[in-house]
OpenMM code with the backbone's topology and positions (N, CA, C; nanometers):
from openmm import Vec3, app, unit

residues = "MET ARG SER ARG TYR ALA ALA PHE ALA VAL GLY ASP GLY GLU TYR LEU LEU ARG THR TRP HIS SER SER THR ARG PRO ALA GLU LEU ARG LEU ASP ASP SER LEU ARG TRP THR GLY LEU ASP VAL LEU ALA THR SER GLY GLY THR ALA PHE HIS THR ALA GLY THR VAL GLU PHE VAL ALA HIS TYR ARG GLY ALA GLY GLU ALA GLY GLU GLN ARG GLU ASN SER ARG PHE VAL ARG GLU ASP GLY ALA TRP VAL TYR VAL ASP ALA LEU PRO".split()
positions = [
    Vec3(-5.5964, 1.4439, 7.9817),
    Vec3(-5.5528, 1.3531, 8.0855),
    Vec3(-5.6575, 1.3424, 8.1952),
    Vec3(-5.7084, 1.4569, 8.2367),
    Vec3(-5.8073, 1.4536, 8.3451),
    Vec3(-5.9340, 1.3789, 8.3027),
    Vec3(-5.9740, 1.3941, 8.1778),
    Vec3(-6.0938, 1.3237, 8.1329),
    Vec3(-6.0704, 1.1730, 8.1281),
    Vec3(-5.9500, 1.1296, 8.0948),
    Vec3(-5.9200, 0.9864, 8.0946),
    Vec3(-5.9171, 0.9324, 8.2376),
    Vec3(-5.8630, 1.0104, 8.3308),
    Vec3(-5.8662, 0.9690, 8.4715),
    Vec3(-6.0122, 0.9519, 8.5164),
    Vec3(-6.0955, 1.0501, 8.4834),
    Vec3(-6.2377, 1.0423, 8.5217),
    Vec3(-6.3031, 0.9188, 8.4603),
    Vec3(-6.2656, 0.8845, 8.3374),
    Vec3(-6.3220, 0.7653, 8.2728),
    Vec3(-6.2801, 0.6389, 8.3476),
    Vec3(-6.1545, 0.6330, 8.3927),
    Vec3(-6.1131, 0.5195, 8.4755),
    Vec3(-6.1953, 0.5162, 8.6034),
    Vec3(-6.2165, 0.6319, 8.6643),
    Vec3(-6.2878, 0.6396, 8.7924),
    Vec3(-6.4316, 0.5905, 8.7818),
    Vec3(-6.4971, 0.6156, 8.6689),
    Vec3(-6.6371, 0.5731, 8.6541),
    Vec3(-6.6514, 0.4464, 8.5707),
    Vec3(-6.5387, 0.3895, 8.5253),
    Vec3(-6.5429, 0.2645, 8.4503),
    Vec3(-6.5892, 0.2786, 8.3070),
    Vec3(-6.5604, 0.3917, 8.2435),
    Vec3(-6.6042, 0.4160, 8.1056),
    Vec3(-6.4966, 0.3713, 8.0061),
    Vec3(-6.4896, 0.2415, 7.9839),
    Vec3(-6.3914, 0.1846, 7.8928),
    Vec3(-6.4072, 0.2312, 7.7497),
    Vec3(-6.5286, 0.2552, 7.7062),
    Vec3(-6.5516, 0.3022, 7.5692),
    Vec3(-6.4847, 0.4379, 7.5463),
    Vec3(-6.4958, 0.5277, 7.6433),
    Vec3(-6.4313, 0.6585, 7.6303),
    Vec3(-6.2797, 0.6422, 7.6256),
    Vec3(-6.2266, 0.5559, 7.7118),
    Vec3(-6.0820, 0.5340, 7.7125),
    Vec3(-6.0340, 0.4841, 7.5766),
    Vec3(-6.1051, 0.3914, 7.5162),
    Vec3(-6.0661, 0.3419, 7.3838),
    Vec3(-6.0776, 0.4507, 7.2773),
    Vec3(-6.1814, 0.5336, 7.2850),
    Vec3(-6.1985, 0.6427, 7.1876),
    Vec3(-6.0880, 0.7466, 7.1971),
    Vec3(-6.0293, 0.7620, 7.3158),
    Vec3(-5.9263, 0.8634, 7.3358),
    Vec3(-5.7863, 0.8029, 7.3372),
    Vec3(-5.7717, 0.6876, 7.2759),
    Vec3(-5.6446, 0.6168, 7.2641),
    Vec3(-5.6010, 0.6250, 7.1190),
    Vec3(-5.4757, 0.6537, 7.0926),
    Vec3(-5.4258, 0.6666, 6.9553),
    Vec3(-5.4482, 0.5368, 6.8788),
    Vec3(-5.4870, 0.5490, 6.7535),
    Vec3(-5.5208, 0.4318, 6.6729),
    Vec3(-5.4043, 0.3341, 6.6580),
    Vec3(-5.2806, 0.3826, 6.6650),
    Vec3(-5.1656, 0.2935, 6.6469),
    Vec3(-5.1296, 0.2138, 6.7720),
    Vec3(-5.1797, 0.2541, 6.8890),
    Vec3(-5.1459, 0.1838, 7.0133),
    Vec3(-5.2693, 0.1356, 7.0897),
    Vec3(-5.3874, 0.1614, 7.0370),
    Vec3(-5.5131, 0.1247, 7.1034),
    Vec3(-5.5288, -0.0273, 7.1083),
    Vec3(-5.5577, -0.0837, 7.2255),
    Vec3(-5.5820, -0.2280, 7.2322),
    Vec3(-5.7167, -0.2631, 7.1691),
    Vec3(-5.7321, -0.3861, 7.1302),
    Vec3(-5.8577, -0.4311, 7.0701),
    Vec3(-5.9715, -0.4264, 7.1716),
    Vec3(-5.9395, -0.4520, 7.2967),
    Vec3(-6.0396, -0.4444, 7.4036),
    Vec3(-5.9716, -0.3991, 7.5306),
    Vec3(-6.0530, -0.3556, 7.6250),
    Vec3(-6.0008, -0.3038, 7.7508),
    Vec3(-6.0851, -0.3596, 7.8639),
    Vec3(-6.0199, -0.4223, 7.9589),
    Vec3(-6.0902, -0.4733, 8.0767),
    Vec3(-6.0435, -0.3944, 8.1978),
    Vec3(-6.1364, -0.3253, 8.2590),
    Vec3(-6.1051, -0.2446, 8.3761),
    Vec3(-6.1245, -0.3273, 8.5030),
    Vec3(-6.0447, -0.3009, 8.6028),
    Vec3(-6.0524, -0.3718, 8.7299),
    Vec3(-6.1576, -0.3046, 8.8177),
    Vec3(-6.2723, -0.3688, 8.8308),
    Vec3(-6.3830, -0.3127, 8.9090),
    Vec3(-6.3530, -0.3063, 9.0583),
    Vec3(-6.2491, -0.3763, 9.1030),
    Vec3(-6.2186, -0.3757, 9.2459),
    Vec3(-6.1388, -0.2520, 9.2881),
    Vec3(-6.0889, -0.1754, 9.1905),
    Vec3(-6.0144, -0.0541, 9.2225),
    Vec3(-6.1087, 0.0654, 9.2328),
    Vec3(-6.0842, 0.1497, 9.3322),
    Vec3(-6.1577, 0.2761, 9.3459),
    Vec3(-6.0549, 0.3877, 9.3334),
    Vec3(-6.0655, 0.4638, 9.2251),
    Vec3(-5.9714, 0.5728, 9.1999),
    Vec3(-6.0066, 0.6886, 9.2913),
    Vec3(-5.9062, 0.7414, 9.3616),
    Vec3(-5.9331, 0.8374, 9.4682),
    Vec3(-5.8708, 0.9748, 9.4465),
    Vec3(-5.7895, 0.9926, 9.3451),
    Vec3(-5.7317, 1.1243, 9.3225),
    Vec3(-5.6279, 1.1241, 9.2124),
    Vec3(-5.6062, 1.2421, 9.1576),
    Vec3(-5.5088, 1.2601, 9.0495),
    Vec3(-5.4238, 1.3818, 9.0803),
    Vec3(-5.2935, 1.3644, 9.0758),
    Vec3(-5.1992, 1.4752, 9.0892),
    Vec3(-5.1217, 1.4871, 8.9588),
    Vec3(-5.1371, 1.5986, 8.8898),
    Vec3(-5.0583, 1.6257, 8.7700),
    Vec3(-4.9295, 1.6918, 8.8162),
    Vec3(-4.8171, 1.6290, 8.7865),
    Vec3(-4.6873, 1.6765, 8.8341),
    Vec3(-4.6200, 1.7704, 8.7352),
    Vec3(-4.6363, 1.7447, 8.6066),
    Vec3(-4.5710, 1.8277, 8.5048),
    Vec3(-4.6384, 1.8050, 8.3708),
    Vec3(-4.6302, 1.9052, 8.2852),
    Vec3(-4.6806, 1.8947, 8.1487),
    Vec3(-4.5806, 1.9589, 8.0535),
    Vec3(-4.5871, 1.9160, 7.9289),
    Vec3(-4.5113, 1.9834, 7.8230),
    Vec3(-4.5984, 1.9838, 7.6990),
    Vec3(-4.5908, 2.0903, 7.6216),
    Vec3(-4.6755, 2.1003, 7.5027),
    Vec3(-4.8218, 2.0981, 7.5425),
    Vec3(-4.9039, 2.0548, 7.4498),
    Vec3(-5.0440, 2.0349, 7.4812),
    Vec3(-5.1351, 2.1548, 7.4687),
    Vec3(-5.0842, 2.2677, 7.4208),
    Vec3(-5.1721, 2.3831, 7.4042),
    Vec3(-5.2370, 2.3796, 7.2662),
    Vec3(-5.3165, 2.4787, 7.2374),
    Vec3(-5.3820, 2.4876, 7.1065),
    Vec3(-5.2809, 2.5003, 6.9932),
    Vec3(-5.1589, 2.5397, 7.0243),
    Vec3(-5.0560, 2.5587, 6.9221),
    Vec3(-4.9679, 2.4362, 6.9028),
    Vec3(-4.9880, 2.3318, 6.9839),
    Vec3(-4.9051, 2.2119, 6.9769),
    Vec3(-4.9802, 2.0955, 6.9126),
    Vec3(-4.9045, 1.9997, 6.8643),
    Vec3(-4.9631, 1.8756, 6.8129),
    Vec3(-4.9234, 1.7562, 6.8979),
    Vec3(-4.8389, 1.7794, 6.9995),
    Vec3(-4.7961, 1.6724, 7.0894),
    Vec3(-4.7718, 1.7309, 7.2276),
    Vec3(-4.7772, 1.6451, 7.3269),
    Vec3(-4.7507, 1.6890, 7.4634),
    Vec3(-4.7358, 1.5705, 7.5561),
    Vec3(-4.6917, 1.5986, 7.6768),
    Vec3(-4.6790, 1.4950, 7.7787),
    Vec3(-4.7444, 1.5417, 7.9077),
    Vec3(-4.7860, 1.4447, 7.9871),
    Vec3(-4.8420, 1.4709, 8.1199),
    Vec3(-4.7814, 1.3694, 8.2158),
    Vec3(-4.7080, 1.4198, 8.3142),
    Vec3(-4.6565, 1.3333, 8.4203),
    Vec3(-4.7552, 1.3417, 8.5363),
    Vec3(-4.7977, 1.2263, 8.5861),
    Vec3(-4.9016, 1.2256, 8.6887),
    Vec3(-4.8820, 1.1120, 8.7881),
    Vec3(-4.9558, 1.1242, 8.8986),
    Vec3(-4.9730, 1.0160, 8.9948),
    Vec3(-5.1234, 1.0009, 9.0140),
    Vec3(-5.1761, 0.8821, 8.9861),
    Vec3(-5.3173, 0.8515, 9.0084),
    Vec3(-5.3263, 0.7607, 9.1313),
    Vec3(-5.4102, 0.7986, 9.2259),
    Vec3(-5.4231, 0.7253, 9.3517),
    Vec3(-5.5475, 0.6368, 9.3480),
    Vec3(-5.5356, 0.5201, 9.4102),
    Vec3(-5.6486, 0.4273, 9.4139),
    Vec3(-5.6464, 0.3466, 9.5423),
    Vec3(-5.7583, 0.2804, 9.5678),
    Vec3(-5.7682, 0.1829, 9.6765),
    Vec3(-5.8179, 0.0536, 9.6153),
    Vec3(-5.7565, -0.0550, 9.6587),
    Vec3(-5.7966, -0.1876, 9.6127),
    Vec3(-5.7592, -0.2906, 9.7169),
    Vec3(-5.8474, -0.3820, 9.7422),
    Vec3(-5.8245, -0.4874, 9.8418),
    Vec3(-5.7850, -0.4277, 9.9775),
    Vec3(-5.8474, -0.3138, 10.0117),
    Vec3(-5.8221, -0.2515, 10.1402),
    Vec3(-5.6893, -0.1787, 10.1514),
    Vec3(-5.6165, -0.1686, 10.0424),
    Vec3(-5.4844, -0.1052, 10.0442),
    Vec3(-5.4831, 0.0151, 9.9501),
    Vec3(-5.4072, 0.1163, 9.9879),
    Vec3(-5.3881, 0.2320, 9.9004),
    Vec3(-5.2755, 0.2010, 9.8020),
    Vec3(-5.2886, 0.2540, 9.6814),
    Vec3(-5.1848, 0.2371, 9.5808),
    Vec3(-5.1814, 0.3589, 9.4909),
    Vec3(-5.0852, 0.3587, 9.4006),
    Vec3(-5.0760, 0.4691, 9.3061),
    Vec3(-5.0150, 0.4195, 9.1764),
    Vec3(-5.0494, 0.4890, 9.0706),
    Vec3(-4.9891, 0.4648, 8.9399),
    Vec3(-4.9196, 0.5932, 8.8983),
    Vec3(-4.7908, 0.5831, 8.8726),
    Vec3(-4.7111, 0.6974, 8.8252),
    Vec3(-4.6810, 0.6745, 8.6786),
    Vec3(-4.6943, 0.7813, 8.6012),
    Vec3(-4.6688, 0.7670, 8.4575),
    Vec3(-4.6376, 0.9032, 8.3975),
    Vec3(-4.5579, 0.9013, 8.2924),
    Vec3(-4.5381, 1.0182, 8.2086),
    Vec3(-4.5976, 0.9795, 8.0734),
    Vec3(-4.7160, 1.0298, 8.0452),
    Vec3(-4.7934, 0.9892, 7.9284),
    Vec3(-4.7677, 1.0803, 7.8096),
    Vec3(-4.7663, 1.0205, 7.6922),
    Vec3(-4.7502, 1.0969, 7.5686),
    Vec3(-4.8851, 1.1062, 7.4983),
    Vec3(-4.9196, 1.2283, 7.4570),
    Vec3(-5.0442, 1.2561, 7.3858),
    Vec3(-5.0117, 1.3254, 7.2541),
    Vec3(-5.0943, 1.3010, 7.1523),
    Vec3(-5.0828, 1.3718, 7.0248),
    Vec3(-5.2235, 1.4040, 6.9767),
    Vec3(-5.2281, 1.4926, 6.8792),
    Vec3(-5.3578, 1.5200, 6.8154),
    Vec3(-5.3793, 1.4198, 6.7029),
    Vec3(-5.4974, 1.3631, 6.7013),
    Vec3(-5.5380, 1.2720, 6.5940),
    Vec3(-5.6757, 1.3178, 6.5491),
    Vec3(-5.6858, 1.3552, 6.4242),
    Vec3(-5.8114, 1.4096, 6.3708),
    Vec3(-5.8605, 1.5274, 6.4549),
    Vec3(-5.7664, 1.6085, 6.5026),
    Vec3(-5.7993, 1.7293, 6.5772),
    Vec3(-5.8225, 1.7108, 6.7257),
    Vec3(-5.8272, 1.5856, 6.7732),
    Vec3(-5.8542, 1.5596, 6.9154),
    Vec3(-5.7281, 1.5066, 6.9836),
    Vec3(-5.7109, 1.5413, 7.1112),
    Vec3(-5.5990, 1.4879, 7.1884),
    Vec3(-5.6266, 1.3437, 7.2233),
    Vec3(-5.5280, 1.2563, 7.1969),
    Vec3(-5.5419, 1.1141, 7.2282),
    Vec3(-5.4149, 1.0639, 7.2962),
    Vec3(-5.4323, 0.9639, 7.3814),
    Vec3(-5.3229, 0.9004, 7.4529),
    Vec3(-5.2471, 0.8097, 7.3577),
    Vec3(-5.1135, 0.8180, 7.3595),
    Vec3(-5.0312, 0.7312, 7.2746),
    Vec3(-4.9710, 0.6185, 7.3591),
    Vec3(-4.8899, 0.6565, 7.4581),
    Vec3(-4.8231, 0.5559, 7.5414),
    Vec3(-4.7565, 0.6225, 7.6596),
    Vec3(-4.6955, 0.5386, 7.7425),
    Vec3(-4.6187, 0.5877, 7.8569),
    Vec3(-4.4728, 0.5975, 7.8158),
    Vec3(-4.4107, 0.7078, 7.8500),
    Vec3(-4.2691, 0.7252, 7.8208),
    Vec3(-4.1866, 0.6439, 7.9218),
    Vec3(-4.0724, 0.5912, 7.8783),
    Vec3(-3.9885, 0.5133, 7.9711),
    Vec3(-3.9287, 0.6010, 8.0801),
] * unit.nanometer
topology = app.Topology()
chain = topology.addChain("A")
for resn in residues:
    res = topology.addResidue(resn, chain)
    for name in ("N", "CA", "C"):
        topology.addAtom(name, app.Element.getBySymbol(name[0]), res)
């Protein structure tokens, strides 16, 4: 999760696509260059250790855009695909 946040912060769309599950990965990704990501708070996790094949990360990502502060809240689902942790989707 932290590496994906860092990829958003530096605009590394290729990394984001590589770490997205093949069944939910978009064909392309356009990042908003006007946003400046300013912090990440991980609120809760489940699973995700070396002994798990699935896990979740609940987080708040903070940003600034158009002179205003904002945040994105999500509870993300991750699974192992070919041995690597990848993002699947946001839980409702």
